[in-house]
C-alpha positions as a Markdown table, in Angstrom:
| # | Residue | x | y | z |
|---|---|---|---|---|
| 1 | Unk | 240.3 | 78.4 | -252.7 |
| 2 | Unk | 239.3 | 80.9 | -255.1 |
| 3 | Unk | 236.6 | 82.8 | -253.4 |
| 4 | Unk | 238.7 | 82.4 | -250.0 |
| 5 | Unk | 241.3 | 84.2 | -251.4 |
| 6 | Unk | 239.6 | 86.9 | -253.3 |
| 7 | Unk | 237.1 | 87.3 | -250.7 |
| 8 | Unk | 240.4 | 88.0 | -247.7 |
| 9 | Unk | 241.5 | 90.9 | -251.0 |
| 10 | Unk | 238.5 | 92.4 | -250.9 |
| 11 | Unk | 237.9 | 92.7 | -247.3 |
| 12 | Unk | 238.9 | 94.9 | -244.5 |
| 13 | Unk | 241.6 | 93.3 | -243.5 |
| 14 | Unk | 242.7 | 92.3 | -246.7 |
| 15 | Unk | 242.8 | 96.1 | -247.9 |
| 16 | Unk | 244.8 | 96.9 | -244.6 |
| 17 | Unk | 247.1 | 94.4 | -245.9 |
| 18 | Unk | 247.7 | 95.7 | -249.2 |
| 19 | Unk | 248.1 | 99.3 | -247.9 |
| 20 | Unk | 250.8 | 97.9 | -245.3 |
| 21 | Unk | 252.4 | 96.2 | -248.5 |
| 22 | Unk | 252.3 | 99.2 | -250.3 |
| 23 | Unk | 253.9 | 101.6 | -247.5 |
| 24 | Unk | 256.8 | 98.6 | -247.4 |
| 25 | Unk | 257.2 | 98.4 | -251.1 |
| 26 | Unk | 257.5 | 102.3 | -250.7 |
| 27 | Unk | 260.4 | 102.0 | -248.0 |
| 28 | Unk | 262.4 | 99.5 | -249.5 |
| 29 | Unk | 262.3 | 101.5 | -253.1 |
| 30 | Unk | 263.3 | 104.7 | -251.2 |
| 31 | Unk | 265.7 | 103.7 | -248.9 |
| 32 | Unk | 266.9 | 100.9 | -250.1 |
| 33 | Unk | 267.0 | 100.5 | -253.7 |
| 34 | Unk | 269.1 | 103.3 | -255.9 |
| 35 | Unk | 268.2 | 104.8 | -258.7 |
| 36 | Unk | 265.8 | 104.6 | -261.4 |
| 37 | Unk | 264.9 | 101.1 | -259.9 |
| 38 | Unk | 263.5 | 102.3 | -256.9 |
| 39 | Unk | 261.6 | 105.1 | -257.9 |
| 40 | Unk | 259.8 | 102.1 | -259.8 |
| 41 | Unk | 259.7 | 99.9 | -257.0 |
| 42 | Unk | 258.1 | 103.0 | -254.7 |
| 43 | Unk | 255.9 | 103.7 | -257.7 |
| 44 | Unk | 254.0 | 100.3 | -257.3 |
| 45 | Unk | 254.0 | 100.6 | -253.7 |
| 46 | Unk | 251.9 | 104.2 | -254.2 |
| 47 | Unk | 249.6 | 102.2 | -256.9 |
| 48 | Unk | 249.1 | 99.4 | -254.7 |
| 49 | Unk | 247.9 | 101.7 | -252.0 |
| 50 | Unk | 245.4 | 103.9 | -254.4 |
| 51 | Unk | 243.9 | 100.6 | -255.8 |
| 52 | Unk | 243.3 | 99.3 | -252.4 |
| 53 | Unk | 242.1 | 102.5 | -250.7 |
| 54 | Unk | 239.6 | 102.7 | -253.6 |
| 55 | Unk | 237.9 | 99.3 | -252.8 |
| 56 | Unk | 239.6 | 98.2 | -256.1 |
| 57 | Unk | 240.7 | 94.4 | -256.6 |
| 58 | Unk | 242.5 | 93.9 | -260.3 |
| 59 | Unk | 242.6 | 90.6 | -259.8 |
| 60 | Unk | 239.2 | 89.1 | -259.7 |
| 61 | Unk | 238.7 | 90.0 | -263.3 |
| 62 | Unk | 241.2 | 87.4 | -264.1 |
| 63 | Unk | 238.7 | 85.3 | -262.2 |
| 64 | Unk | 235.8 | 86.6 | -263.9 |
| 65 | Unk | 234.3 | 88.8 | -261.2 |
| 66 | Unk | 234.2 | 92.6 | -261.3 |
| 67 | Unk | 237.2 | 94.7 | -260.0 |
| 68 | Unk | 235.2 | 97.0 | -257.9 |
| 69 | Unk | 235.3 | 95.8 | -254.0 |
| 70 | Unk | 231.3 | 95.7 | -253.0 |
| 71 | Unk | 230.3 | 93.9 | -256.3 |
| 72 | Unk | 232.8 | 91.5 | -256.1 |
| 73 | Unk | 231.9 | 91.0 | -252.3 |
| 74 | Unk | 228.2 | 90.2 | -253.7 |
| 75 | Unk | 229.1 | 88.0 | -256.5 |
| 76 | Unk | 231.0 | 86.0 | -253.9 |
| 77 | Unk | 228.5 | 85.8 | -251.7 |
| 78 | Unk | 226.1 | 84.3 | -254.4 |
| 79 | Unk | 225.5 | 80.4 | -254.4 |
| 80 | Unk | 227.3 | 78.9 | -257.3 |
| 81 | Unk | 225.2 | 77.1 | -260.0 |
């Protein structure tokens, strides 16, 4: 299951989902929350967009893979030993 989830996260559709989620966080943070909490949520959304646009997966190192999307995709394509 790890391979399927990480494979989706570093794929083009997965990156689009991340960017849409980031936009959603920004909208929620700026328009539905007030004060510092709203700005924190908006900055988190911006961080999701930046990480996704740079083809980086922050979850992959937890699973022993590279954080760079192209390297993670290559590692996931290798057969298991």
